[in-house]
C-alpha positions as CSV (number, residue, x, y, z in Angstrom):
1,X,115.1,103.2,101.5
2,X,112.1,102.4,99.3
3,X,108.5,103.0,100.4
4,X,106.6,99.9,101.1
5,X,103.7,99.4,98.7
6,X,100.3,99.8,100.3
7,X,97.4,97.2,99.6
8,X,94.0,97.8,100.7
9,X,92.0,94.6,101.3
10,X,88.1,94.8,101.5
11,X,86.2,91.8,102.6
12,X,83.3,91.5,105.0
13,X,85.0,88.2,106.3
14,X,87.5,89.2,108.9
15,X,89.1,85.6,108.5
16,X,89.7,86.3,104.7
17,X,91.2,89.8,105.5
18,X,93.5,88.4,108.1
19,X,94.5,85.5,105.9
20,X,95.4,87.9,103.0
21,X,97.2,90.3,105.6
22,X,99.4,87.4,106.6
23,X,100.0,86.2,103.1
24,X,101.1,89.6,101.7
25,X,102.8,91.1,104.8
26,X,105.4,88.5,104.4
27,X,106.2,90.0,101.1
28,X,106.9,93.3,102.6
29,X,103.6,95.1,101.7
30,X,101.7,97.5,104.1
31,X,98.1,96.2,104.4
32,X,95.1,98.5,104.9
33,X,91.8,96.8,105.9
34,X,88.0,97.5,105.2
35,X,85.0,95.4,105.7
36,X,82.5,96.9,103.5
37,X,82.4,98.7,100.2
38,X,81.8,102.3,101.7
39,X,84.7,101.9,104.2
40,X,86.8,100.7,101.3
41,X,86.1,104.0,99.3
42,X,86.7,106.3,102.3
43,X,90.1,104.5,103.1
44,X,91.1,104.7,99.4
45,X,90.4,108.5,99.3
46,X,92.7,109.1,102.3
47,X,95.5,106.5,102.1
48,X,95.9,106.1,98.2
49,X,96.9,102.4,98.2
50,X,99.0,101.0,95.3
51,X,96.7,98.0,94.8
52,X,93.1,97.1,96.0
53,X,91.7,93.7,96.6
54,X,88.0,93.6,96.8
55,X,85.4,90.8,97.6
56,X,82.7,91.0,95.0
57,X,80.0,90.5,97.7
58,X,80.0,93.0,100.5
59,X,77.5,94.9,102.5
60,X,76.6,98.7,101.7
61,X,78.4,98.5,98.4
62,X,79.5,95.5,96.4
63,X,83.0,95.1,95.1
64,X,81.8,95.5,91.6
65,X,80.2,98.8,92.5
66,X,83.4,100.0,94.3
67,X,85.5,98.9,91.2
68,X,83.2,100.8,88.9
69,X,83.5,104.0,90.8
70,X,87.4,103.7,91.1
71,X,87.8,103.2,87.3
72,X,85.6,106.1,86.5
73,X,87.6,108.5,88.7
74,X,90.7,110.0,87.1
75,X,92.4,110.1,90.6
76,X,91.9,106.3,91.2
77,X,91.5,104.8,87.6
78,X,95.1,103.6,87.4
79,X,95.1,101.8,90.8
80,X,95.1,98.0,90.0
81,X,92.0,96.2,91.3
82,X,91.9,92.5,92.1
83,X,88.5,90.9,92.6
84,X,87.9,87.9,95.0
85,X,85.2,85.8,93.6
86,X,83.6,82.5,94.6
87,X,84.9,79.6,92.4
88,X,81.7,78.6,90.7
89,X,80.5,82.2,90.0
90,X,81.9,82.7,86.4
91,X,79.4,85.6,85.9
92,X,81.1,87.6,88.7
93,X,84.4,87.3,86.9
94,X,83.0,88.5,83.6
95,X,81.1,91.4,85.2
96,X,84.2,92.3,87.1
97,X,86.4,92.5,84.1
98,X,83.8,94.5,82.3
99,X,83.9,97.2,85.3
100,X,87.6,97.6,84.8
101,X,89.0,95.1,87.2
102,X,92.7,94.2,86.4
103,X,92.6,90.6,87.8
104,X,90.5,88.2,89.9
105,X,91.3,85.5,92.4
106,X,88.8,82.7,93.2
107,X,88.1,81.6,96.8
108,X,89.6,79.6,98.3
109,X,92.8,80.9,96.9
110,X,96.4,79.6,96.7
111,X,98.7,81.9,98.7
112,X,101.6,81.6,96.1
113,X,99.2,82.5,93.3
114,X,98.0,85.5,95.2
115,X,101.5,86.8,95.9
116,X,102.5,86.3,92.2
117,X,99.5,88.1,90.8
118,X,99.8,91.0,93.2
119,X,103.5,91.3,92.6
120,X,102.9,91.2,88.9
121,X,100.3,94.0,89.1
122,X,102.6,96.1,91.5
123,X,105.5,95.7,89.0
124,X,103.2,96.7,86.1
125,X,102.1,99.9,88.1
126,X,105.6,100.8,88.9
127,X,106.7,100.7,85.2
128,X,103.6,102.6,84.3
129,X,104.5,105.3,86.8
130,X,108.1,105.5,85.7
131,X,107.0,105.9,82.1
132,X,104.5,108.7,83.0
133,X,107.1,110.4,85.3
134,X,109.7,110.2,82.5
135,X,107.2,111.8,80.0
136,X,106.3,114.5,82.6
137,X,109.9,115.2,83.2
138,X,110.5,115.7,79.4
139,X,107.5,117.9,79.0
140,X,108.4,119.9,82.1
141,X,111.9,120.6,80.8
142,X,110.6,121.8,77.4
143,X,108.1,124.0,79.1
144,X,110.6,125.5,81.5
145,X,112.9,126.3,78.6
146,X,110.1,128.0,76.7
147,X,108.8,129.9,79.8
148,X,112.2,131.1,80.6
149,X,112.9,132.1,77.1
150,X,109.6,133.9,76.6
151,X,109.5,135.8,80.0
152,X,113.1,136.6,80.8
153,X,113.7,139.3,78.1
154,X,110.4,141.2,78.7
155,X,110.8,141.1,82.4
156,X,114.4,142.3,82.2
157,X,113.2,145.2,79.9
158,X,110.5,146.1,82.3
159,X,112.9,146.1,85.2
160,X,115.5,148.1,83.3
161,X,113.1,150.8,82.0
162,X,111.6,151.2,85.5
163,X,115.0,151.9,86.9
164,X,115.6,154.6,84.2
165,X,112.4,156.2,85.0
166,X,113.0,156.2,88.6
167,X,116.5,157.8,88.2
168,X,114.9,160.6,86.2
169,X,112.2,161.4,88.8
170,X,112.6,164.0,91.5
171,X,113.2,162.6,95.0
172,X,109.9,164.1,96.2
173,X,107.9,162.6,93.4
174,X,105.2,160.0,94.4
175,X,105.8,158.2,91.1
176,X,109.2,156.9,92.5
177,X,107.2,154.6,94.9
178,X,105.3,153.1,91.9
179,X,108.5,152.8,89.9
180,X,110.2,151.0,92.8
181,X,107.1,148.6,93.1
182,X,107.6,147.7,89.4
183,X,111.3,147.0,90.0
184,X,110.6,144.9,92.9
185,X,108.1,142.8,91.1
186,X,110.4,142.5,88.0
187,X,113.1,141.2,90.4
188,X,110.6,138.7,91.7
189,X,109.7,137.5,88.4
190,X,113.4,137.2,87.4
191,X,114.0,135.0,90.4
192,X,111.0,132.9,89.5
193,X,112.4,132.5,85.9
194,X,115.7,131.5,87.2
195,X,114.2,128.8,89.4
196,X,112.2,127.4,86.4
197,X,115.2,127.5,84.1
198,X,117.3,126.0,86.8
199,X,115.1,122.9,87.1
200,X,116.1,121.9,83.6
201,X,119.7,122.5,84.2
202,X,120.0,120.2,87.2
203,X,122.5,117.3,86.6
204,X,123.4,115.1,89.6
205,X,126.7,113.1,89.9
206,X,127.3,111.3,93.2
207,X,131.0,111.4,92.8
208,X,132.3,112.9,96.2
209,X,132.1,112.1,99.9
210,X,129.7,114.8,101.4
211,X,129.5,115.7,104.9
212,X,125.8,116.4,105.5
213,X,126.5,118.1,108.9
214,X,128.8,120.6,107.1
215,X,126.2,121.3,104.5
216,X,123.3,121.9,107.0
217,X,125.5,124.1,109.2
218,X,126.5,126.2,106.2
219,X,122.7,126.5,105.0
220,X,121.6,127.6,108.5
221,X,124.4,130.3,108.6
222,X,122.7,131.7,105.4
223,X,119.5,132.1,107.3
224,X,120.9,133.2,110.5
225,X,119.8,136.8,110.5
226,X,116.3,135.9,109.4
227,X,116.0,133.4,112.1
228,X,117.3,135.7,114.7
229,X,114.8,138.3,113.7
230,X,111.8,135.9,113.9
231,X,113.2,134.4,117.0
232,X,113.5,130.9,115.5
233,X,115.8,128.5,117.3
234,X,117.7,125.8,115.4
235,X,117.8,122.5,117.5
236,X,120.5,120.2,116.1
237,X,120.5,116.5,117.0
238,X,123.3,115.0,114.9
239,X,124.3,111.4,115.0
240,X,128.0,111.7,114.9
241,X,128.6,108.4,113.6
242,X,126.5,108.8,110.5
243,X,127.1,112.1,108.8
244,X,128.6,111.4,105.3
245,X,127.4,109.9,102.0
246,X,128.5,109.8,98.5
247,X,126.7,112.6,96.5
248,X,126.7,115.9,94.6
249,X,127.6,118.5,97.2
250,X,126.3,121.4,95.2
251,X,122.9,119.9,94.6
252,X,122.6,118.6,98.2
253,X,123.3,122.1,99.4
254,X,120.4,123.3,97.1
255,X,118.1,120.6,98.7
256,X,118.8,121.8,102.2
257,X,118.5,125.5,101.2
258,X,115.1,125.0,99.9
259,X,113.9,122.9,102.9
260,X,115.2,125.3,105.4
261,X,113.8,128.3,103.5
262,X,110.4,126.8,103.6
263,X,110.7,126.0,107.2
264,X,111.7,129.6,108.1
265,X,109.0,130.9,105.8
266,X,106.3,128.9,107.5
267,X,107.1,130.1,111.0
268,X,105.2,133.3,111.6
269,X,106.5,134.2,115.1
270,X,108.8,132.4,117.3
271,X,109.4,128.7,116.8
272,X,111.8,125.9,116.4
273,X,113.5,124.1,113.6
274,X,114.8,120.7,114.7
275,X,117.2,118.8,112.5
276,X,118.0,115.1,113.3
277,X,120.4,112.6,111.5
278,X,120.5,108.9,111.9
279,X,120.6,105.7,109.9
280,X,117.9,103.2,109.1
281,X,118.5,100.1,106.8
282,X,121.7,101.5,105.4
283,X,120.2,104.8,104.5
284,X,121.2,108.1,105.9
285,X,118.1,109.8,107.4
286,X,117.8,113.5,108.0
287,X,114.6,114.7,109.6
288,X,113.8,118.5,109.5
289,X,110.9,119.4,111.9
290,X,109.4,122.8,112.0
291,X,106.8,124.4,114.1
292,X,105.3,126.5,111.3
293,X,101.8,126.8,109.9
294,X,101.7,123.3,108.4
295,X,99.8,122.1,105.4
296,X,96.4,120.8,104.8
297,X,95.8,117.2,103.4
298,X,95.0,118.7,100.0
299,X,98.2,120.9,99.9
300,X,100.3,117.9,101.1
301,X,99.3,115.9,98.1
302,X,100.4,118.6,95.7
303,X,103.4,120.1,97.5
304,X,106.2,118.4,95.4
305,X,104.4,119.0,92.1
306,X,106.1,121.5,89.8
307,X,104.5,125.1,89.8
308,X,102.5,124.4,92.9
309,X,103.3,126.6,96.0
310,X,101.6,127.2,99.4
311,X,103.5,130.5,99.7
312,X,102.3,133.9,98.7
313,X,105.0,134.2,96.0
314,X,107.5,131.9,94.3
315,X,107.5,129.7,91.1
316,X,106.5,126.5,93.0
317,X,109.6,124.7,92.0
318,X,111.5,124.4,95.4
319,X,110.2,120.9,96.5
320,X,110.0,119.7,93.1
321,X,113.7,120.4,92.7
322,X,114.4,118.8,96.1
323,X,112.4,115.6,95.1
324,X,114.3,115.4,91.8
325,X,117.7,115.7,93.4
326,X,117.0,113.3,96.1
327,X,115.6,110.6,93.9
328,X,118.6,111.2,91.5
329,X,120.8,110.1,94.6
330,X,118.8,107.0,94.9
331,X,116.9,108.4,98.0
332,X,113.4,109.2,99.1
333,X,111.7,112.4,100.1
334,X,108.8,112.0,102.5
335,X,106.7,115.0,104.0
336,X,104.1,114.8,106.6
337,X,102.3,117.9,108.1
338,X,99.4,118.9,110.3
339,X,97.9,122.3,109.6
340,X,98.5,124.8,112.4
341,X,101.1,122.4,114.1
342,X,104.1,122.1,111.7
343,X,105.8,120.0,109.0
344,X,108.3,117.2,109.1
345,X,110.5,116.7,105.9
346,X,112.3,113.3,105.9
347,X,115.3,112.8,103.5
348,X,116.7,109.2,103.0
349,X,119.8,108.8,101.1
350,X,121.8,105.5,100.7
351,X,124.9,105.7,103.0
352,X,127.1,104.3,100.3
353,X,125.7,106.4,97.5
354,X,124.4,103.4,95.6
355,X,121.2,104.0,93.6
């Protein structure tokens, strides 16, 4: 199930905004609306659209000023911008292109032309993102290999020598406590190195029929003791008719292990973890909803990035691995969260296993 591209339309004319909405909604786009330059910038910061359509002349801030700001900001400079200009104002077109606009449409516009230009820019952005993601993946694999190689041996040595020292210390020695702390930290680092190295070694092959319910039940069993201790209740709402897909069982088990582990870790006291399954548009949908600490908007933006973690410890590879595996199955990972309320992780995988 693919995510609908988001397009922000900013024009002080409600008629124009509604017209563009109808024109592009028919193509499957999700339309966001703004009626002046400042409102456009505020919505862009929150909603992160895939493409922006700006009228050149708007109150509070012109489309040219908005475009200039977007193209000078690293966070938004790659978002395609289409300017709406009046037919006879050639100067606006020139100035718009000078500010970094990717294209322009003259008013009144032809609906088919608008659809074609928008689709072309969306396709171009998707291609650019794929190239960037591929380069990041290769760089990450090289980094993971180098980090694992450079850190594993020293950490193993530190842990090994700490154990030897502890074995030679008298039972009553306070130094045993310090030695044990070194051993514990070495083991934690060894686990982190293992996570980093494991990212590089993930190879997904969707070649077997996988029972998702069986995987979830098995993963929950692994956390049974911790969930009992923290008084966390698992609420299972399975759709009995939709429980299987073609996939890589070992890697899908890893997906649910990371997701459940995050949910359990996020719940400080008693709470619930609700798991629902169903089908939408020929995709198997699994929702995991926890009543944990939740995430801030800033954390949510970074949570699937490698080496980022909201926990007190860990390599920050868990959700990066989850995203990698789900996308390798032709699926989509979506995470929503409210700080202090909880987090919902939605996993969508094609039922027939096709990518």
